[in-house]
OpenMM code with the backbone's topology and positions (N, CA, C; nanometers):
from openmm import Vec3, app, unit

residues = "MET GLY ARG TRP ILE GLU ILE ALA ARG VAL GLY GLN VAL PRO PRO GLY THR SER VAL VAL VAL VAL ASP GLY ASP GLU ALA ILE ALA LEU PHE ASN VAL GLY GLY ALA PHE HIS ALA ILE ASP ASN ARG CYS PRO HIS ALA GLY ALA SER LEU ALA ASP GLY ASP LEU GLU GLY THR THR VAL HIS CYS PRO PHE HIS GLY TRP THR PHE ASP VAL VAL THR GLY VAL CYS ALA VAL ALA ARG SER ALA ARG VAL HIS CYS PHE PRO VAL LYS VAL GLU GLY ASP ARG VAL LEU VAL GLU LEU GLY THR ARG PRO ARG".split()
positions = [
    Vec3(-16.5689, -1.8813, -7.0295),
    Vec3(-16.4469, -1.9298, -6.9297),
    Vec3(-16.3871, -2.0163, -7.0590),
    Vec3(-16.2595, -1.9971, -7.0300),
    Vec3(-16.1871, -2.0640, -7.1771),
    Vec3(-16.0933, -2.2050, -7.0512),
    Vec3(-16.0049, -2.2636, -7.1271),
    Vec3(-15.9189, -2.3653, -7.0539),
    Vec3(-15.7611, -2.3048, -7.0332),
    Vec3(-15.7003, -2.3151, -6.9340),
    Vec3(-15.5611, -2.2834, -6.9163),
    Vec3(-15.4734, -2.4076, -6.9886),
    Vec3(-15.3861, -2.3663, -7.0738),
    Vec3(-15.2961, -2.4571, -7.1369),
    Vec3(-15.1404, -2.3945, -7.1003),
    Vec3(-15.0631, -2.5064, -7.0309),
    Vec3(-14.9243, -2.4442, -7.0656),
    Vec3(-14.8687, -2.4755, -7.2126),
    Vec3(-14.8161, -2.3538, -7.2469),
    Vec3(-14.7394, -2.3184, -7.3937),
    Vec3(-14.6111, -2.3224, -7.4105),
    Vec3(-14.5312, -2.3031, -7.3000),
    Vec3(-14.4073, -2.3238, -7.2778),
    Vec3(-14.3309, -2.2612, -7.1336),
    Vec3(-14.2001, -2.2771, -7.1301),
    Vec3(-14.1524, -2.2562, -7.0144),
    Vec3(-14.0605, -2.1544, -7.0152),
    Vec3(-14.0834, -2.0671, -6.9104),
    Vec3(-14.0369, -1.9071, -6.9099),
    Vec3(-13.8577, -1.9137, -6.9690),
    Vec3(-13.8030, -2.0190, -6.9197),
    Vec3(-13.6631, -2.0177, -7.0405),
    Vec3(-13.6288, -2.0360, -7.1326),
    Vec3(-13.7681, -2.1004, -7.1993),
    Vec3(-13.7691, -2.1261, -7.3476),
    Vec3(-13.8168, -1.9934, -7.4311),
    Vec3(-13.8409, -1.8779, -7.3903),
    Vec3(-13.8542, -1.7790, -7.4385),
    Vec3(-13.7940, -1.6900, -7.3975),
    Vec3(-13.6763, -1.6266, -7.4053),
    Vec3(-13.6029, -1.5124, -7.3677),
    Vec3(-13.6292, -1.3683, -7.4078),
    Vec3(-13.6266, -1.2765, -7.3036),
    Vec3(-13.6825, -1.1502, -7.3306),
    Vec3(-13.6302, -1.1132, -7.4856),
    Vec3(-13.7512, -1.0385, -7.5424),
    Vec3(-13.7031, -0.9885, -7.6703),
    Vec3(-13.7133, -1.0875, -7.8000),
    Vec3(-13.7890, -1.1954, -7.7561),
    Vec3(-13.7803, -1.3243, -7.8654),
    Vec3(-13.9540, -1.3920, -7.8557),
    Vec3(-13.9597, -1.4696, -7.9296),
    Vec3(-14.0967, -1.5210, -7.9673),
    Vec3(-14.0913, -1.6892, -8.0168),
    Vec3(-14.2262, -1.7575, -7.9465),
    Vec3(-14.2036, -1.8796, -8.0090),
    Vec3(-14.3683, -1.9257, -8.0901),
    Vec3(-14.3674, -1.9832, -8.1660),
    Vec3(-14.4878, -2.0365, -8.2071),
    Vec3(-14.5487, -2.1844, -8.1435),
    Vec3(-14.6740, -2.1829, -8.0725),
    Vec3(-14.7234, -2.2690, -8.0282),
    Vec3(-14.8307, -2.3355, -8.0928),
    Vec3(-14.8778, -2.4270, -8.1248),
    Vec3(-14.9799, -2.4828, -8.1716),
    Vec3(-15.0599, -2.6029, -8.0913),
    Vec3(-15.1634, -2.5645, -8.0852),
    Vec3(-15.2987, -2.6536, -7.9812),
    Vec3(-15.3918, -2.6716, -8.0863),
    Vec3(-15.3903, -2.7801, -8.1155),
    Vec3(-15.5468, -2.7763, -8.2067),
    Vec3(-15.5200, -2.7197, -8.3203),
    Vec3(-15.6483, -2.6480, -8.3606),
    Vec3(-15.6142, -2.5735, -8.4825),
    Vec3(-15.5675, -2.4262, -8.4100),
    Vec3(-15.5233, -2.4054, -8.3006),
    Vec3(-15.4958, -2.2672, -8.2709),
    Vec3(-15.3366, -2.2624, -8.2980),
    Vec3(-15.3182, -2.1706, -8.3617),
    Vec3(-15.1361, -2.1191, -8.3751),
    Vec3(-15.1285, -1.9900, -8.3057),
    Vec3(-15.0643, -2.0207, -8.1887),
    Vec3(-15.0170, -1.8728, -8.1049),
    Vec3(-14.8981, -1.8224, -8.0939),
    Vec3(-14.8746, -1.7333, -8.1206),
    Vec3(-14.7321, -1.6463, -8.1011),
    Vec3(-14.7283, -1.5712, -7.9586),
    Vec3(-14.6313, -1.6402, -7.9095),
    Vec3(-14.5795, -1.6078, -7.7704),
    Vec3(-14.4808, -1.5055, -7.7700),
    Vec3(-14.4788, -1.3828, -7.7040),
    Vec3(-14.3684, -1.2979, -7.7251),
    Vec3(-14.3293, -1.2698, -7.5550),
    Vec3(-14.1888, -1.2496, -7.5481),
    Vec3(-14.1392, -1.2162, -7.4081),
    Vec3(-14.0812, -1.0896, -7.4165),
    Vec3(-14.1550, -0.9772, -7.3587),
    Vec3(-14.1234, -0.8311, -7.3824),
    Vec3(-14.0618, -0.7662, -7.2488),
    Vec3(-13.9304, -0.7984, -7.2290),
    Vec3(-13.8760, -0.7482, -7.1001),
    Vec3(-13.9182, -0.8362, -6.9901),
    Vec3(-13.9474, -0.9406, -7.0077),
    Vec3(-14.0230, -1.0344, -6.9195),
    Vec3(-14.1278, -1.0577, -6.8888),
    Vec3(-14.2328, -0.9811, -6.9615),
    Vec3(-14.4005, -1.0156, -6.9789),
    Vec3(-14.4071, -1.0726, -7.0856),
    Vec3(-14.4847, -1.1803, -7.0439),
    Vec3(-14.5309, -1.2776, -7.1803),
    Vec3(-14.6781, -1.2112, -7.2434),
    Vec3(-14.6762, -1.2145, -7.3745),
    Vec3(-14.8041, -1.2142, -7.4646),
    Vec3(-14.8229, -1.2948, -7.5483),
    Vec3(-14.9477, -1.3225, -7.5829),
    Vec3(-14.9770, -1.3928, -7.6668),
    Vec3(-15.0877, -1.3439, -7.7771),
    Vec3(-15.0908, -1.3851, -7.9253),
    Vec3(-15.1829, -1.3226, -7.9972),
    Vec3(-15.1962, -1.4303, -8.1199),
    Vec3(-15.2796, -1.4295, -8.1849),
    Vec3(-15.2966, -1.5303, -8.3021),
    Vec3(-15.1684, -1.4781, -8.3898),
    Vec3(-15.1171, -1.6609, -8.4347),
    Vec3(-14.9934, -1.6223, -8.4967),
    Vec3(-15.0060, -1.5835, -8.6606),
    Vec3(-15.1051, -1.5667, -8.6830),
    Vec3(-15.1345, -1.5279, -8.8561),
    Vec3(-15.1783, -1.3893, -8.8710),
    Vec3(-15.1003, -1.3349, -8.9295),
    Vec3(-15.1506, -1.1931, -8.9879),
    Vec3(-15.2575, -1.1842, -9.0730),
    Vec3(-15.3478, -1.0875, -9.0468),
    Vec3(-15.4628, -1.1148, -9.1257),
    Vec3(-15.4742, -1.0489, -9.2556),
    Vec3(-15.3567, -1.0042, -9.3110),
    Vec3(-15.3135, -0.9278, -9.4062),
    Vec3(-15.3069, -1.0077, -9.5400),
    Vec3(-15.1665, -1.1064, -9.4608),
    Vec3(-15.0880, -1.1643, -9.6013),
    Vec3(-15.0803, -1.3400, -9.5395),
    Vec3(-15.1143, -1.3460, -9.4074),
    Vec3(-15.1208, -1.4526, -9.3517),
    Vec3(-14.9670, -1.5156, -9.2948),
    Vec3(-14.8810, -1.4433, -9.2889),
    Vec3(-14.7457, -1.4912, -9.2404),
    Vec3(-14.7532, -1.4899, -9.0978),
    Vec3(-14.6487, -1.5445, -9.0345),
    Vec3(-14.6425, -1.6045, -8.8939),
    Vec3(-14.5765, -1.4749, -8.8296),
    Vec3(-14.6643, -1.4384, -8.7304),
    Vec3(-14.6125, -1.3025, -8.6578),
    Vec3(-14.4865, -1.3385, -8.5918),
    Vec3(-14.4899, -1.4556, -8.5226),
    Vec3(-14.3901, -1.5095, -8.4392),
    Vec3(-14.2734, -1.5040, -8.5145),
    Vec3(-14.2482, -1.4918, -8.6438),
    Vec3(-14.1449, -1.4885, -8.7033),
    Vec3(-14.0756, -1.3432, -8.7453),
    Vec3(-14.1570, -1.2387, -8.7083),
    Vec3(-14.1612, -1.0984, -8.7531),
    Vec3(-14.0536, -1.0343, -8.6374),
    Vec3(-14.0024, -0.9300, -8.6470),
    Vec3(-13.9326, -0.8462, -8.5488),
    Vec3(-14.0020, -0.7778, -8.4688),
    Vec3(-13.9504, -0.7905, -8.3421),
    Vec3(-13.9977, -0.7347, -8.2262),
    Vec3(-13.9129, -0.6236, -8.1798),
    Vec3(-13.9908, -0.5145, -8.1799),
    Vec3(-13.9339, -0.3890, -8.1202),
    Vec3(-14.0330, -0.3159, -7.9968),
    Vec3(-14.0124, -0.3489, -7.8635),
    Vec3(-14.0896, -0.3107, -7.7543),
    Vec3(-14.1965, -0.3868, -7.7672),
    Vec3(-14.2798, -0.3432, -7.7774),
    Vec3(-14.4456, -0.4263, -7.7535),
    Vec3(-14.4950, -0.4177, -7.9195),
    Vec3(-14.4131, -0.3855, -8.0327),
    Vec3(-14.4836, -0.4151, -8.1666),
    Vec3(-14.3760, -0.4956, -8.2287),
    Vec3(-14.4630, -0.5975, -8.3100),
    Vec3(-14.4045, -0.6858, -8.4198),
    Vec3(-14.4528, -0.6660, -8.5352),
    Vec3(-14.3608, -0.6751, -8.6347),
    Vec3(-14.3622, -0.6372, -8.7663),
    Vec3(-14.3684, -0.7428, -8.8578),
    Vec3(-14.4641, -0.7932, -8.9335),
    Vec3(-14.4999, -0.8992, -9.0113),
    Vec3(-14.4100, -0.9107, -9.0873),
    Vec3(-14.3584, -1.0330, -9.1455),
    Vec3(-14.2436, -1.0501, -9.2365),
    Vec3(-14.2755, -1.0744, -9.3496),
    Vec3(-14.3994, -1.0379, -9.4014),
    Vec3(-14.4376, -1.0343, -9.5222),
    Vec3(-14.4461, -0.9035, -9.5722),
    Vec3(-14.5211, -0.8330, -9.5230),
    Vec3(-14.5578, -0.6859, -9.5889),
    Vec3(-14.5463, -0.5723, -9.4836),
    Vec3(-14.4689, -0.5991, -9.3688),
    Vec3(-14.4598, -0.4792, -9.2833),
    Vec3(-14.5503, -0.4243, -9.1967),
    Vec3(-14.6779, -0.4893, -9.1842),
    Vec3(-14.7727, -0.4512, -9.1135),
    Vec3(-14.7266, -0.4497, -8.9598),
    Vec3(-14.7658, -0.3799, -8.8829),
    Vec3(-14.7174, -0.3677, -8.7293),
    Vec3(-14.8420, -0.4094, -8.6777),
    Vec3(-14.8134, -0.4602, -8.5398),
    Vec3(-14.9406, -0.5359, -8.4513),
    Vec3(-14.8476, -0.4915, -8.3306),
    Vec3(-14.9169, -0.4379, -8.2024),
    Vec3(-14.8962, -0.4305, -8.0828),
    Vec3(-14.9670, -0.5592, -7.9844),
    Vec3(-14.8535, -0.6345, -7.9331),
    Vec3(-14.8715, -0.7619, -7.8902),
    Vec3(-14.9554, -0.7397, -7.7855),
    Vec3(-14.9782, -0.6378, -7.6800),
    Vec3(-15.0834, -0.6384, -7.5889),
    Vec3(-15.1947, -0.6208, -7.6074),
    Vec3(-15.2252, -0.5736, -7.7291),
    Vec3(-15.3556, -0.5092, -7.7670),
    Vec3(-15.3976, -0.5780, -7.9089),
    Vec3(-15.3170, -0.6318, -7.9548),
    Vec3(-15.3674, -0.6733, -8.0769),
    Vec3(-15.3935, -0.5782, -8.2105),
    Vec3(-15.3839, -0.4580, -8.1639),
    Vec3(-15.4191, -0.3622, -8.2697),
    Vec3(-15.3042, -0.3384, -8.3834),
    Vec3(-15.3636, -0.3157, -8.5025),
    Vec3(-15.2619, -0.2955, -8.6067),
    Vec3(-15.2250, -0.1618, -8.6256),
    Vec3(-15.1049, -0.1098, -8.6419),
    Vec3(-15.0671, 0.0372, -8.6639),
    Vec3(-15.1158, 0.0820, -8.8244),
    Vec3(-15.1025, -0.0033, -8.8893),
    Vec3(-15.1171, 0.0239, -9.0264),
    Vec3(-15.2607, 0.0372, -9.0720),
    Vec3(-15.3533, -0.0589, -9.0202),
    Vec3(-15.4855, -0.0569, -9.0691),
    Vec3(-15.5454, -0.0750, -8.9194),
    Vec3(-15.5874, 0.0487, -8.8522),
    Vec3(-15.6722, 0.0437, -8.7418),
    Vec3(-15.7933, -0.0696, -8.7078),
    Vec3(-15.8442, -0.1149, -8.8286),
    Vec3(-15.9667, -0.1635, -8.8308),
    Vec3(-15.9181, -0.3662, -8.8047),
    Vec3(-15.7811, -0.3455, -8.8581),
    Vec3(-15.7096, -0.4852, -8.8362),
    Vec3(-15.6844, -0.5210, -8.7105),
    Vec3(-15.6967, -0.6358, -8.6653),
    Vec3(-15.6240, -0.6707, -8.5251),
    Vec3(-15.5954, -0.8251, -8.5119),
    Vec3(-15.5366, -0.8784, -8.4445),
    Vec3(-15.5172, -1.0301, -8.3893),
    Vec3(-15.5902, -1.0265, -8.2752),
    Vec3(-15.6155, -1.1439, -8.2434),
    Vec3(-15.6927, -1.1821, -8.1036),
    Vec3(-15.5390, -1.2113, -7.9894),
    Vec3(-15.5581, -1.1467, -7.8899),
    Vec3(-15.5028, -1.1648, -7.7861),
    Vec3(-15.5540, -1.2601, -7.6781),
    Vec3(-15.4597, -1.3694, -7.6622),
    Vec3(-15.5048, -1.4500, -7.5387),
    Vec3(-15.4631, -1.3979, -7.4275),
    Vec3(-15.5369, -1.4252, -7.3185),
    Vec3(-15.4776, -1.4067, -7.1382),
    Vec3(-15.3506, -1.5125, -7.1173),
    Vec3(-15.2874, -1.4640, -7.0547),
    Vec3(-15.1381, -1.5104, -7.0133),
    Vec3(-15.1160, -1.4852, -6.8773),
    Vec3(-15.0736, -1.6092, -6.8304),
    Vec3(-15.0205, -1.6085, -6.6625),
    Vec3(-14.8991, -1.6814, -6.6787),
    Vec3(-14.8222, -1.6961, -6.5658),
    Vec3(-14.7013, -1.7420, -6.5542),
    Vec3(-14.7136, -1.7966, -6.3887),
    Vec3(-14.6719, -1.9255, -6.3812),
    Vec3(-14.7260, -1.9856, -6.2636),
    Vec3(-14.5662, -2.0865, -6.2560),
    Vec3(-14.4890, -2.0336, -6.1638),
    Vec3(-14.3514, -2.0955, -6.1200),
    Vec3(-14.2861, -2.0768, -6.2734),
    Vec3(-14.2316, -2.1750, -6.3233),
    Vec3(-14.1715, -2.1522, -6.4625),
    Vec3(-14.2505, -2.1787, -6.5715),
    Vec3(-14.3839, -2.2027, -6.5467),
    Vec3(-14.4893, -2.2461, -6.6845),
    Vec3(-14.5501, -2.1168, -6.7106),
    Vec3(-14.5447, -2.1137, -6.8407),
    Vec3(-14.5993, -1.9745, -6.9082),
    Vec3(-14.7420, -2.0583, -6.9651),
    Vec3(-14.8741, -2.0070, -6.9061),
    Vec3(-14.9992, -2.0484, -6.9515),
    Vec3(-15.0710, -1.9689, -7.0335),
    Vec3(-15.1705, -1.9793, -7.1033),
    Vec3(-15.2611, -1.9016, -7.1997),
    Vec3(-15.4070, -1.9689, -7.1717),
    Vec3(-15.4775, -1.8863, -7.2009),
    Vec3(-15.6431, -1.9100, -7.1864),
    Vec3(-15.6749, -1.9610, -7.3152),
    Vec3(-15.7291, -2.0882, -7.3663),
    Vec3(-15.7872, -2.0861, -7.4856),
    Vec3(-15.9525, -2.0572, -7.4777),
    Vec3(-16.0367, -2.0617, -7.5951),
    Vec3(-16.1580, -2.0362, -7.5862),
    Vec3(-16.2081, -1.9129, -7.5257),
    Vec3(-16.1225, -1.7921, -7.5547),
    Vec3(-16.1624, -1.6797, -7.5154),
    Vec3(-16.1909, -1.5598, -7.6173),
    Vec3(-16.2037, -1.6258, -7.7707),
    Vec3(-16.2545, -1.5493, -7.8754),
    Vec3(-16.3898, -1.5167, -7.8655),
    Vec3(-16.4007, -1.3693, -7.9175),
    Vec3(-16.5357, -1.3432, -7.9092),
    Vec3(-16.6289, -1.4419, -8.0352),
    Vec3(-16.7527, -1.4415, -8.0124),
    Vec3(-16.8150, -1.5302, -8.1338),
    Vec3(-16.8746, -1.4555, -8.2033),
] * unit.nanometer
topology = app.Topology()
chain = topology.addChain("A")
for resn in residues:
    res = topology.addResidue(resn, chain)
    for name in ("N", "CA", "C"):
        topology.addAtom(name, app.Element.getBySymbol(name[0]), res)
């Protein structure tokens, strides 16, 4: 079980947008897809780009460096299925968006 931290307020991330949140050594990309929040590792495993800087289409984010695409719900890469990014559990409490840290597989 991890720890839940507030990473944003609902109004800070309008639908169709993203933000980067850093907590210690974790860089998290938070996406708002039609009012549903999803959080993934911010670093593309292919080229290290900030995924929060990529274009979001539905639940797919396009890496701004080389165009790899990742599903922000599952973390799966459509270009190389063996590549994926970690997804963080997200919940909304009132106006607060929280993610659970410490959930990575060892």
